[in-house]
N, C-alpha and C positions, 0 to 999 in steps of 0.2 A: 685953382682951388685943393688942388694937392699940394701949392704950397706953404696953405694955411697950414694945412695938419701936418703939416714936418713943424711949423714950429710953433703948434702948437705939442704936438710931442715933446718937442725939443722942450719946452715952457716947462712941461709934464716933473720931466725927469728934471729941470735946474734943481725944481725944487723940492728935490730928492733928496739932490749932491748939497742943497743951501743946508736942509735940518738937518742931513747925517754931519759937515762941518762941524754947525752948531752945536750938537749934542757930541757929535766928540770931542767940541775941543773943552766942552762942558763937565761930560766924565771924567775928562784924561785932567783935567784941574782938579775936581774933587779926589780924583785915584789917587793923584800924587800926594794932596797935600794931608788925605785922608787914608793916607795909607792904605792902599783898597784896591790889591791882588785885582781884585774879582770885578771893583769898580774897569779898575784901569785895561783891565785885557774886553770888557764890553769897549769902551772904549776904541779901541783897537778893533774891534766889531766892527763899527758905527762906520770906523774911517775903512774901511775893505768895502761897505758895499760905497761910499765912497770911488771910490777907484775904479768897483761893478758898473756905475752909471758912468763914467766916462767913457766902461763899450759899447753900454748903449746909446751914448752920444757919437760916437764913432759910427758902429751902423747904422744910425739915422742918416748920417750925413751919407755915409753909404753906399744907402739904395737912394739918395734925392739924383748923387750924382750919374750922369750916364757912362756908360761904358767909352773907348776911345781905342787907338792902335794898339797903344801897348797895351789896355787894361778891358783886353773883348769878353771879358766875364764881368766889369763894375771895378768899383772897388772895397772889393770884400776883404782883400788880404789886408789893408792897415787893422781892420776890425779883428782880425786873427795876430796879426802881431802884435796889440793894444794885452790884450786876452792874452798873453802868450807871456808879455813884462808883468801886468799889473798877477797872473795867477803864480812869477814867482815869487814878485815881492809876500803875495802871502803868505808862503811856507815860507821864507823867510823872516817874518814874523810873528809868524803861529811857532816856528821852534824858541826865540829868542823868547816870549813868553813863557811857554811851558819851560825850557831852563830855569828864568825866573821864578816862579812862580816852584821850581821840585826847591832850588834853593832857599827861599821861602819858608818849605814845608820842611830839613830837612834840619836848619837852623833853628829853627824852632821861631814858635809863635807868642806875642804875652800881653796881645790888648786885642784890641777891635774897635774897625772903624768906626765912626759918631754914627745915631741914630739920623744928619738927613743926608748920610751917600745913600741908604736904603730911600728916601725922598725921587731924588736924584733920577736913582733907576725909576721907579713905578710912572714917574714921567715922561721919561725918555723913550716908554714901550707906550703910553697913551700920541705923545706925538708920533710914531713910528705907525702907527693903528691913522692916524689921521691921515696922515701924509701917502697913504699906502689905499687908502680908497679915494687922494683925489688922483693921485694914477690910474687907480684902473676904471676911477669912472670917465677921464680921457682918454686911457687907451682904447673904451668900449668909442670912441664919443671920433676918435681917428683912427680904429681901424690899425692901430699899430702893437706893439708887442711889450710893453713899457713899462710893464708891471711881472712881477718877477715873486711866484707863489712860493716852489719855495729857499728863498732871499728871507720871505715873510716867517718862513717854518724854522729855520738859522736865529732870525731878530728875538722872534719869540723864546726860542730854545736857548738861548745866552742871556737873554733879560730874567728868566724862572733862576737859572745858575745864578745870574750874580744877585736874585734877590733868594737865593738860601744858599748863598756861603755870606753874609754882611750881613741877613736876616739871622744867622747858625751863629756868627760872631759876638751877636750886638746876646743872643739869647746867655751864648755866653756867661757876657757882661753880669746878666739882672741874675741869672743862679748862680752865678760862681764857677762855672763851671772852664775853664780853662779850659778844654782839651777842645769845645765848641771855638775857637779863635781859628782852626785849621780849616772852618769851613771856606776861609775866604780865597787863601790861597787854592786849597782843594775846587775849590769854584772857577781862580782865573786859570787852572791848571784845563780842563775842561772848557772853558773860553777858547784854550789858546787849542789844542785840539777838535775843536769846531772851525776854525778858522786854517788850519793844516786840511779838514777835510773840505773847509773852500775852495780851497788854491789848488789840491786834490781833482777836482768835479771839473775844474776851470782847465785843468791842463787836460784834460784826458775829452772832454766835450770839443774844445778847441783843436785839440789832435784829428778824435775823428768827425769833426767835420769839418777840416780840409781835407782828408781822406778823399772823402763825400764827391764834395766840389769837385775833384781830383778827377774820379773816375768819372763823373759829371761831365765832367768837357773832356774825357774820351767817349763816352754813348753821344757826342754830337756827331761822329759823323756817321752812328746811324741815323737821327733823326735826318739829317741832311738830304742820306740815301735816298730814304721813306719820303722828300717831299720831292728830287726828283725824278722820282718813279710816276709824280704825276703828268697826267695830259695837261700839256699845252707849258708849263716850265721848261725851262730853256736854261735858267741853271740857279742856283743857291747861293743869291751875293754874299749876305750878311745870314749868321745867325747866332744867335745869344739864349742862351738858358741859365735862368738866373733862378734857385732857391730861394724862394720865401717861406720859411716854416720848412712842411710838413707836405708843403706842393712846388711845384715851378712852371712860371712863365717863357713862354719860347715867344725873343725881339726877329724877326728874320725876313733880311729882304729876297727878292725875285724877281728875275727877268723872265719878260715876255716877251713875242712880239710885238713888237713896237708898228704894225701894223693894223690891231685889231682893235677892236671899241673898245670901252672903257668896260662895259658890262663887264666882257669876255673875259676882261681883268679880273673883275671884281670875282666873278662866277670861278677862276682860275684860283681865287687868293682861298674861295670860297672853301675848295675842293682839299686842296693845301693844308688850309685847318684842322678843317674834320676827315682826314686821314692819318695828321697826330696825335688830333685825341681820343681817336679812334684805337688805336695801338700802340698808347704810352697812356696809360687811365692815370700815370705821375703828376701829368699835364694840365692843366686845371684851364689854361686859355693863351692865346695865341696870338701875337699883332702882325698884320702881316705888311708889308710896306709893297707896292709893286711897282716898278723901275722898267722903260724900253730896251730891249736890249739892245747894248752898244759890241758890236761885234770886233773895235780896236782902237776905241778913240786913242791916243790924236788921230792915228792911219784909217778911219775910216769914210774917206773921204778917193781911197783909194778901192773900196770896195765897188762892188752893181749897185748900184739901189736899185734898179729895178729887178735883184736875182731875192727873189723870195723861198725859202724854203723851211722856215723856223717854225712848228709847233707851234698850231691852238688847240682851244677848245671846241672847233669847231671842223676839224682836222678827220 
């Protein structure tokens, strides 16, 4: 069931990636052939959405993979590395676009892009809206955060700047107002600033999230101490706290007296869960695996099997 949810969420992300690639190539080709800085910048903006979608795929894959000894807190670092690389790429591209737009403004503009460039922008905006609604619907069905409202807002702003730039230049042609030709490279400059802002936001969020996760991992010692104070818990063998948006889910393994009943072990696990959720309000769920206490495998045979001074729930 969980695998199906991951597959459906990943499929929706891939639909977004494919559509943005097609739009980026189409707008980039038309932007180059039509000589439109605004359309070319909007194409790069669509390409940046492709890069952002790949980080979403990394996030989905990291969430699907279980923790191991080398990664006791899962595979979330892969998402951070991908986000940093993509954000650096966005900053470089944004700077290059900005410099190109400034050069065009400085050198002067003597013509406007053809009218079909405006049609391409409108088509792109409609396609993006359809894809957004599809991803939003898929996200609600799978319970995954695969839609990005801020990305949608950037898309709308970028498209509006592109429409303003191209249409303004076309008005300059029809009304014989050469000054309006500058609308196109000016729009390209504004869109490059949007790309720079997107790259900056991604860097800031990645650093903030990484620092938060580091602090959260340090707090794991306090979680373990809380569980160990629960009567009946001999030891906490493993505890993993995973951040899911604004809430935290805890997975842990505890050891109890191997001679108690299954019901007593279940009651100890329930008390441990209640204690954690009561003390730490940001924890929304706790999964507890109960193991029989092993005092020293492989040397446990040297122990006195009749000796039983481990705490139980009924002691």
